C-alpha positions in Angstrom: 192.3 82.6 260.7 192.4 84.3 264.0 189.9 87.2 262.9 186.9 85.0 262.8 187.3 83.5 266.5 184.7 85.5 268.4 185.0 83.5 271.6 188.0 84.5 273.9 189.7 81.5 275.6 188.0 82.5 279.1 184.5 82.6 277.4 185.4 79.2 275.8 186.4 77.6 279.0 183.1 78.9 280.9 180.8 76.9 278.5 179.6 73.4 279.3 181.6 70.4 278.0 178.6 70.0 275.2 178.7 73.6 274.2 182.4 73.5 274.1 182.0 70.6 271.6 179.6 72.3 269.8 181.8 75.4 269.5 184.8 73.4 268.4 183.1 71.4 266.1 181.6 74.6 264.5 185.1 76.3 264.4 186.5 73.2 262.8 183.6 73.2 260.2 184.1 76.6 259.4 187.7 76.5 259.0 187.2 73.6 256.5 184.6 75.7 254.7 186.8 78.8 254.8 189.6 76.6 253.4 187.4 75.4 250.5 186.1 78.7 249.7 189.7 80.1 249.2 190.4 77.2 246.9 187.3 78.2 245.0 188.3 81.7 244.8 191.9 80.7 243.4 190.2 78.4 240.7 187.7 81.1 239.7 190.3 83.6 239.2 192.5 81.2 237.1 189.6 80.4 235.1 188.6 84.1 234.5 192.3 84.6 233.4 191.7 81.4 230.9 188.4 83.0 229.6 190.3 86.2 229.1 193.0 84.7 227.2 190.5 82.7 225.1 188.3 85.5 224.4 191.3 87.2 223.0 192.3 84.5 220.8 188.6 84.2 219.6 188.8 88.1 218.7 192.1 87.5 216.7 190.5 84.6 214.7 187.3 86.5 214.0 189.7 89.6 212.9 192.0 87.2 210.7 188.7 85.7 209.3 187.4 89.2 208.2 190.9 89.9 206.6 191.1 86.5 204.8 187.5 87.0 203.7 188.5 90.5 202.2 191.6 88.9 200.4 189.5 86.1 199.0 186.9 88.5 197.6 189.8 90.6 196.2 191.3 87.5 194.7 187.9 86.4 193.2 187.4 89.6 191.6 190.7 89.6 190.0 190.2 86.1 188.7 186.7 87.1 187.5 188.3 90.0 185.7 191.1 87.9 184.2 188.5 85.2 183.1 186.5 88.0 181.3 189.6 89.4 179.6 190.6 85.9 178.5 187.2 85.2 176.9 187.2 88.6 175.2 190.6 88.0 173.5 189.6 84.5 172.3 186.6 85.8 170.6 
């Protein structure tokens, strides 16, 4: 990116050979680091999206579990009442 280059061409050309090499090495390293950081940002955003999707799935499963538990308790009560009635009829 051109935005982070703080030296103009004339400033770089006035540097000594060693300083130029150091500058270009630093610029190269910075560009690599910046590129890697951008890749990490993209991956992080993708993982955040996946995390949200998974959290939504967990929330739906928790809700379904509560509903199924309520249904089970209701059926258990019906069964219990029917067994009680059957026992009373046989006596």
